[in-house]
C-alpha positions as CSV (number, residue, x, y, z in Angstrom):
1,Q,118.1,102.2,109.0
2,L,114.9,100.2,109.3
3,Q,113.4,96.8,108.7
4,V,110.0,96.0,107.1
5,V,108.1,92.8,108.0
6,E,104.7,91.8,106.6
7,S,102.3,89.2,108.0
8,G,98.7,88.2,107.9
9,G,98.5,86.6,104.5
10,G,96.7,83.3,103.9
11,Q,94.1,81.6,101.9
12,V,90.5,82.9,101.8
13,Q,87.4,82.2,99.8
14,P,86.0,84.9,97.5
15,G,84.1,87.5,99.4
16,G,86.2,86.9,102.5
17,S,88.5,89.2,104.4
18,L,92.1,89.3,105.6
19,R,94.1,91.9,107.6
20,L,97.7,92.4,106.7
21,S,100.2,93.9,109.1
22,C,103.4,95.6,108.4
23,V,105.8,96.3,111.2
24,V,108.4,99.0,110.4
25,S,111.2,98.8,112.8
26,R,112.9,102.2,113.0
27,F,115.8,103.7,114.8
28,T,114.1,107.1,115.0
29,L,110.8,108.4,116.4
30,R,109.7,109.7,113.0
31,H,107.1,108.0,110.8
32,Y,107.0,108.4,107.1
33,T,104.8,107.2,104.2
34,V,104.2,103.5,103.9
35,A,102.7,101.7,101.0
36,W,101.4,98.3,100.0
37,F,102.2,96.7,96.6
38,R,101.3,93.4,95.2
39,Q,102.5,91.1,92.5
40,A,100.5,88.3,91.0
41,P,102.0,85.4,89.0
42,G,102.9,86.6,85.5
43,K,102.1,90.2,86.3
44,E,104.1,93.3,87.2
45,R,104.2,94.6,90.7
46,E,101.4,97.2,91.2
47,G,100.7,99.7,93.9
48,V,97.7,99.0,96.2
49,S,97.6,101.7,98.8
50,C,99.7,104.1,100.8
51,I,99.3,106.1,103.9
52,S,101.0,109.3,105.1
53,G,103.3,109.3,108.2
54,T,100.6,110.7,110.4
55,G,97.8,108.6,108.9
56,D,95.9,111.7,107.8
57,E,96.1,110.9,104.1
58,T,95.5,107.7,102.2
59,V,95.6,106.6,98.6
60,Y,94.1,103.6,97.0
61,A,94.4,102.0,93.6
62,D,91.1,102.0,91.7
63,S,91.1,98.2,91.7
64,V,90.8,98.1,95.5
65,K,89.0,101.3,96.4
66,G,86.0,100.6,98.5
67,R,87.2,97.2,99.5
68,F,90.6,97.8,101.2
69,T,91.4,100.1,104.0
70,I,94.8,101.2,105.0
71,S,95.6,102.4,108.5
72,R,98.4,102.7,110.9
73,D,99.2,102.7,114.6
74,N,102.4,104.6,115.1
75,S,102.7,103.6,118.7
76,K,103.2,100.0,117.4
77,N,105.1,101.0,114.3
78,T,102.5,99.1,112.3
79,V,100.6,99.7,109.1
80,Y,97.6,97.6,108.4
81,L,95.7,96.7,105.2
82,Q,92.2,95.5,105.9
83,M,91.0,93.7,102.8
84,T,87.3,92.8,102.4
85,N,85.2,91.3,99.7
86,L,88.3,89.7,98.3
87,K,88.3,88.5,94.7
88,P,90.4,85.9,93.0
89,E,92.2,88.7,91.1
90,D,93.5,89.9,94.5
91,T,95.6,86.8,94.7
92,A,99.2,88.0,94.9
93,M,102.3,88.4,97.0
94,Y,101.7,91.5,99.0
95,Y,104.7,93.7,99.9
96,C,105.0,96.5,102.4
97,A,107.3,99.4,101.5
98,A,108.4,102.3,103.5
99,R,110.0,105.7,102.8
100,G,113.0,106.8,104.7
101,S,111.9,110.4,104.5
102,D,108.9,112.5,103.4
103,Y,110.9,115.6,102.6
104,L,109.3,117.2,99.5
105,F,107.1,114.1,99.1
106,V,103.4,114.4,98.2
107,L,101.1,111.4,98.2
108,P,99.9,110.6,94.7
109,I,96.2,111.5,94.8
110,D,95.6,109.8,91.5
111,G,96.4,106.4,93.1
112,R,99.4,105.7,91.0
113,L,102.1,104.5,93.3
114,K,105.7,104.4,92.2
115,E,108.1,101.8,93.4
116,D,111.0,104.2,93.3
117,D,109.3,106.3,95.9
118,Y,110.0,103.7,98.5
119,D,113.3,102.9,100.1
120,Y,112.7,99.8,102.3
121,W,110.8,96.7,101.3
122,G,109.6,93.6,103.1
123,Q,109.8,90.1,101.9
124,G,106.1,89.8,101.2
125,T,103.1,87.8,102.5
126,Q,101.0,85.6,100.2
127,V,97.3,86.2,99.8
128,T,95.4,83.6,97.9
129,V,91.7,84.0,97.1
130,S,90.1,80.8,95.8
131,S,87.1,78.6,96.4
C-alpha cells in the first residue's frame, strides 16, 4: 500500500549535524505514525524516535533526547530527523518505518519503540560519525 524511502545519511565529524528524510508514498490521503530506528554493527536494531500522524506528538529514545528532532510535512509526505551534536555512537544504519493504521494505537511515551508496531520499512540510510 505504501513505499518508504530514506535519504540524507552520510559521514560527519563528532558534534556535527545531519538531516534525514523519509518519504512515505501512500495511495491514501491519511497519515499515520512514522518512526526512525537504527542499527549499529554488532548491535540490535533500536528505536530512535516516532511522530504521530498529525505531528502533534513525538517520542524520543533517551539516547537521543535533546539532540535529535523529529518532524513531518504531510503536504510532502515526508518525515524528517534532524540530528545535532552527533556522537560516534550514533553511527548506524537508520531506517524509517511507517504504520498502515493508527487505529487503537498510542505512542509509547516511555520512548520504547517496538518494531512490530510498524508495517512498512525503508532500506535504510547510513550515518557515520567519525573524526
